[in-house]
C-alpha positions as CSV (number, residue, x, y, z in Angstrom):
1,X,-5.8,-219.4,-55.4
2,X,-6.8,-216.8,-52.8
3,X,-6.6,-214.0,-55.4
4,X,-8.6,-216.0,-57.9
5,X,-11.3,-216.7,-55.3
6,X,-11.5,-213.0,-54.3
7,X,-11.8,-211.9,-57.9
8,X,-14.4,-214.5,-58.7
9,X,-16.4,-213.6,-55.5
10,X,-16.1,-209.9,-56.4
11,X,-17.3,-210.4,-60.0
12,X,-20.1,-212.6,-58.8
13,X,-21.3,-210.1,-56.2
14,X,-21.2,-207.2,-58.8
15,X,-23.1,-209.2,-61.4
16,X,-25.7,-210.5,-58.9
17,X,-26.3,-207.1,-57.4
18,X,-26.6,-205.3,-60.7
19,X,-29.0,-208.1,-62.0
20,X,-31.2,-207.7,-58.9
21,X,-31.2,-203.9,-59.2
22,X,-32.1,-203.9,-62.9
23,X,-34.7,-206.6,-62.5
24,X,-36.7,-204.4,-60.1
25,X,-39.0,-202.8,-62.7
26,X,-42.8,-203.1,-62.8
27,X,-42.4,-204.7,-66.3
28,X,-39.7,-206.5,-68.3
29,X,-37.5,-203.6,-69.5
30,X,-37.6,-203.0,-73.3
31,X,-33.8,-203.3,-73.5
32,X,-34.0,-206.7,-71.8
33,X,-36.7,-207.7,-74.2
34,X,-34.6,-206.8,-77.2
35,X,-31.7,-208.8,-75.9
36,X,-34.0,-211.8,-75.3
37,X,-35.5,-211.6,-78.8
38,X,-32.0,-211.3,-80.4
39,X,-30.9,-214.6,-78.7
40,X,-34.2,-216.4,-78.7
41,X,-34.6,-215.9,-82.5
42,X,-31.2,-217.4,-83.4
43,X,-31.4,-220.3,-85.9
44,X,-33.2,-223.4,-84.9
45,X,-30.2,-225.7,-85.5
46,X,-28.4,-224.2,-82.5
47,X,-30.7,-226.2,-80.3
48,X,-28.8,-229.4,-81.0
49,X,-25.5,-227.7,-80.2
50,X,-26.7,-226.1,-76.9
51,X,-28.8,-229.0,-75.6
52,X,-26.0,-231.1,-74.2
53,X,-24.2,-228.4,-72.3
54,X,-27.5,-227.2,-70.8
55,X,-27.9,-230.6,-69.2
56,X,-25.0,-229.7,-66.9
57,X,-27.3,-227.2,-65.2
58,X,-29.7,-230.0,-64.3
59,X,-29.4,-230.6,-60.5
60,X,-28.6,-234.3,-60.8
61,X,-26.6,-234.3,-64.0
62,X,-24.5,-231.4,-63.0
63,X,-23.7,-232.8,-59.5
64,X,-22.9,-236.3,-60.8
65,X,-20.8,-235.0,-63.7
66,X,-18.8,-232.7,-61.5
67,X,-18.3,-235.3,-58.8
68,X,-17.3,-238.1,-61.2
69,X,-14.8,-235.8,-62.9
70,X,-13.3,-234.9,-59.5
71,X,-13.1,-238.6,-58.5
72,X,-11.6,-239.5,-61.9
73,X,-8.9,-236.9,-61.1
74,X,-8.5,-238.5,-57.6
75,X,-9.6,-235.3,-55.8
76,X,-12.1,-236.1,-53.0
77,X,-12.1,-232.5,-51.8
78,X,-13.4,-231.2,-55.2
79,X,-16.0,-234.0,-55.3
80,X,-17.3,-233.0,-51.8
81,X,-17.3,-229.3,-52.8
82,X,-19.4,-230.1,-55.9
83,X,-22.0,-231.8,-53.7
84,X,-22.0,-228.8,-51.3
85,X,-22.4,-226.5,-54.3
86,X,-25.5,-228.4,-55.4
87,X,-27.0,-228.0,-52.0
88,X,-25.9,-224.3,-51.8
89,X,-27.6,-223.7,-55.2
90,X,-31.0,-224.6,-53.7
91,X,-30.4,-222.3,-50.7
92,X,-29.1,-219.3,-52.6
93,X,-31.8,-219.6,-55.3
94,X,-34.4,-219.5,-52.5
95,X,-32.8,-216.5,-50.8
96,X,-32.6,-214.5,-54.1
97,X,-36.3,-215.4,-54.9
98,X,-37.3,-214.2,-51.4
99,X,-35.4,-211.0,-52.0
100,X,-37.2,-210.5,-55.3
101,X,-40.7,-211.7,-54.0
102,X,-42.4,-208.4,-54.9
103,X,-41.2,-208.8,-58.5
104,X,-41.7,-212.5,-59.2
105,X,-45.0,-211.8,-60.9
106,X,-43.1,-209.7,-63.4
107,X,-40.1,-212.0,-63.6
108,X,-42.1,-214.9,-65.2
109,X,-40.9,-217.4,-67.7
110,X,-40.6,-215.8,-71.2
111,X,-43.6,-217.9,-72.3
112,X,-45.6,-215.6,-70.1
113,X,-43.5,-212.4,-70.0
114,X,-42.2,-212.2,-73.6
115,X,-44.7,-211.8,-76.4
116,X,-43.9,-214.1,-79.3
117,X,-41.3,-216.1,-77.3
118,X,-40.1,-219.3,-79.0
119,X,-40.1,-222.1,-76.6
120,X,-37.9,-225.1,-77.4
121,X,-37.8,-228.5,-75.8
122,X,-39.7,-229.1,-72.6
123,X,-39.4,-225.5,-71.4
124,X,-42.2,-224.4,-69.0
125,X,-44.4,-221.7,-70.3
126,X,-45.0,-220.0,-66.9
127,X,-43.6,-219.8,-63.4
128,X,-41.0,-217.7,-61.6
129,X,-37.6,-217.8,-63.3
130,X,-35.4,-215.4,-61.4
131,X,-32.6,-216.4,-61.0
132,X,-31.7,-219.3,-63.3
133,X,-31.0,-222.4,-61.2
134,X,-29.3,-224.1,-64.2
135,X,-26.8,-221.2,-64.5
136,X,-26.2,-221.0,-60.7
137,X,-25.2,-224.7,-60.6
138,X,-23.0,-224.8,-63.7
139,X,-21.2,-221.6,-62.8
140,X,-20.5,-222.9,-59.3
141,X,-19.3,-226.3,-60.3
142,X,-17.2,-224.9,-63.2
143,X,-15.3,-222.7,-60.6
144,X,-14.7,-225.7,-58.4
145,X,-13.6,-228.3,-61.0
146,X,-11.2,-225.7,-62.4
147,X,-8.9,-226.7,-59.5
148,X,-8.2,-230.0,-61.3
149,X,-7.6,-228.5,-64.7
150,X,-4.2,-227.5,-66.2
151,X,-3.9,-223.9,-67.2
152,X,-4.3,-224.7,-70.9
153,X,-7.8,-226.0,-70.4
154,X,-9.2,-223.5,-67.9
155,X,-11.2,-222.0,-70.7
156,X,-13.4,-225.2,-70.9
157,X,-15.5,-224.6,-67.8
158,X,-16.0,-221.0,-68.8
159,X,-17.1,-222.0,-72.3
160,X,-19.6,-224.5,-70.9
161,X,-21.0,-221.9,-68.5
162,X,-21.4,-219.4,-71.3
163,X,-23.2,-222.0,-73.5
164,X,-25.7,-222.7,-70.6
165,X,-26.2,-218.9,-70.1
166,X,-26.8,-218.5,-73.8
167,X,-28.9,-221.7,-74.1
168,X,-31.3,-220.9,-71.4
169,X,-32.3,-217.7,-73.1
170,X,-32.3,-219.3,-76.5
171,X,-34.7,-222.0,-75.6
172,X,-37.0,-219.5,-73.9
173,X,-36.5,-220.7,-70.4
174,X,-35.3,-217.4,-69.0
175,X,-35.0,-213.7,-69.6
176,X,-31.4,-212.3,-69.8
177,X,-31.4,-210.9,-66.2
178,X,-32.5,-214.3,-64.9
179,X,-29.3,-215.9,-66.3
180,X,-27.0,-213.0,-65.3
181,X,-28.3,-213.3,-61.7
182,X,-27.7,-217.0,-61.8
183,X,-24.2,-216.4,-63.1
184,X,-23.4,-214.0,-60.3
185,X,-24.8,-216.3,-57.6
186,X,-22.9,-219.3,-59.1
187,X,-19.6,-217.4,-59.1
188,X,-20.2,-216.5,-55.4
189,X,-20.8,-220.1,-54.4
190,X,-17.9,-221.4,-56.5
191,X,-15.5,-218.8,-55.1
192,X,-16.4,-219.7,-51.6
193,X,-16.1,-223.4,-52.2
194,X,-12.7,-223.2,-53.8
195,X,-11.3,-222.8,-50.3
196,X,-13.3,-225.9,-49.1
197,X,-12.1,-228.0,-52.1
198,X,-8.5,-226.9,-51.6
199,X,-8.3,-227.8,-47.9
200,X,-10.3,-231.1,-47.9
């Protein structure tokens, strides 16, 4: 478990650092815009596939789902770590936004920063969106609940995290670097809390 935590933390740190570095442009980079359009313009029927997994990034839904799963498995340590991850998400999101304060006018929601963006569901049209809080939460909780999963099903939290990453760009809620920054931050939180969950 120690090796897995170190690898997750290392991957998270690299992804978060690179996302912050590449997001420090005076405009949304054309390459990022191309990635956004490729995902955002995928067929409309995907919305009904991606909608449910995306709810796991909601602060209340993600926390309750993760905690209930842990309690169902009889693992109080994992349930506590899920609650801590939910609180840590709020703190880390604020720290990253403070770090990116000079660029938040650029890193606006795609409804403002991406010409012709398709907004699906109740996605806000404007406002700061770096990093994606939905992705931070689902990535962190996915790491933690993996402690209670057999090896043959460890791919499930990874798949759910991927669907949230994809879904948040698809619905027009975030630009690609917003979700990669959220993924990096979530992996860092999850890796740290694996130790907490294991020892509680």
